[in-house]
C-alpha positions as CSV (number, residue, x, y, z in Angstrom):
1,M,0.0,0.0,0.0
2,L,2.7,2.4,0.9
3,S,4.5,1.9,-2.3
4,I,1.3,2.9,-4.4
5,A,1.2,6.1,-2.4
6,I,4.8,6.8,-3.2
7,Y,4.2,6.2,-6.9
8,L,1.1,8.4,-6.7
9,V,3.2,11.2,-5.3
10,Y,5.8,10.8,-8.1
11,V,3.1,11.1,-10.7
12,L,1.5,14.1,-9.2
13,L,4.9,15.8,-8.9
14,G,5.7,15.0,-12.5
15,A,2.3,16.2,-13.7
16,S,2.6,19.5,-11.7
17,I,6.1,20.1,-13.1
18,L,5.0,19.5,-16.7
19,I,2.1,21.8,-16.1
20,M,4.4,24.6,-14.7
21,L,6.7,24.1,-17.6
22,A,3.8,24.4,-20.2
23,F,2.4,27.6,-18.7
24,G,5.8,29.0,-18.2
25,I,6.8,28.6,-21.9
26,R,3.4,30.0,-22.8
27,N,3.9,33.1,-20.7
28,L,7.6,33.4,-21.8
29,G,6.3,33.8,-25.4
30,R,3.9,36.4,-24.3
31,S,6.4,38.5,-22.4
32,G,8.4,39.6,-25.4
33,E,12.0,40.5,-24.5
34,N,11.6,41.4,-20.7
35,K,15.0,40.4,-19.3
36,L,13.6,40.1,-15.7
37,V,10.9,37.6,-16.9
38,L,13.6,35.4,-18.6
39,A,15.7,35.7,-15.5
40,G,12.7,34.4,-13.3
41,F,12.3,31.4,-15.5
42,A,16.0,30.7,-15.6
43,L,16.6,30.9,-11.8
44,P,15.1,27.5,-10.9
45,I,16.9,25.7,-13.7
46,V,20.2,27.3,-12.8
47,L,19.7,26.8,-9.2
48,A,18.9,23.1,-9.7
49,G,21.9,22.7,-11.8
50,V,24.3,24.3,-9.3
51,L,22.8,22.2,-6.4
52,M,23.1,19.1,-8.6
53,A,26.7,19.8,-8.9
54,V,27.0,20.3,-5.1
55,Y,25.0,17.3,-4.1
56,G,25.7,14.9,-6.9
57,S,22.2,13.6,-6.9
58,W,19.0,15.0,-8.5
59,V,16.7,14.2,-5.4
60,P,18.3,16.4,-2.8
61,A,19.2,19.0,-5.5
62,L,15.5,19.4,-6.5
63,I,14.3,19.3,-2.9
64,M,16.8,22.1,-1.9
65,T,15.7,24.1,-5.1
66,A,12.2,23.9,-4.0
67,V,13.0,25.0,-0.4
68,V,15.2,27.8,-1.6
69,L,12.7,29.1,-4.0
70,M,9.9,29.0,-1.4
71,L,12.1,30.9,1.2
72,L,12.9,33.4,-1.7
73,A,9.2,33.9,-2.4
74,F,8.5,34.4,1.3
75,L,11.2,37.0,1.5
76,L,9.9,38.8,-1.5
77,M,6.5,38.9,-0.1
78,I,7.8,40.3,3.3
79,L,9.8,43.0,1.4
80,S,6.8,43.8,-0.7
81,A,4.5,44.2,2.2
82,G,7.2,46.4,4.0
83,R,7.5,48.6,1.0
84,R,3.8,49.1,0.9
85,F,3.8,49.7,4.7
86,V,6.5,52.5,4.4
87,R,4.6,54.4,1.6
């Protein structure tokens, strides 16, 4: 029973990554030549590559990529709220 749940999690993770990739490519085409948008799409790929070189395996590298990106998103939300508060 546990192995079925693990495979279901893998399938859901894979599907969510493919959906994010599809919407990202679609939005990238709509953005034109905005360099900030291109950097935003390249950041997870570059970060995963660097962490892959550090850890030597994709599993911990992708987990740490997700953790770093979540912490970065949280930090940016705090900075955005702080900037609005200062105005």
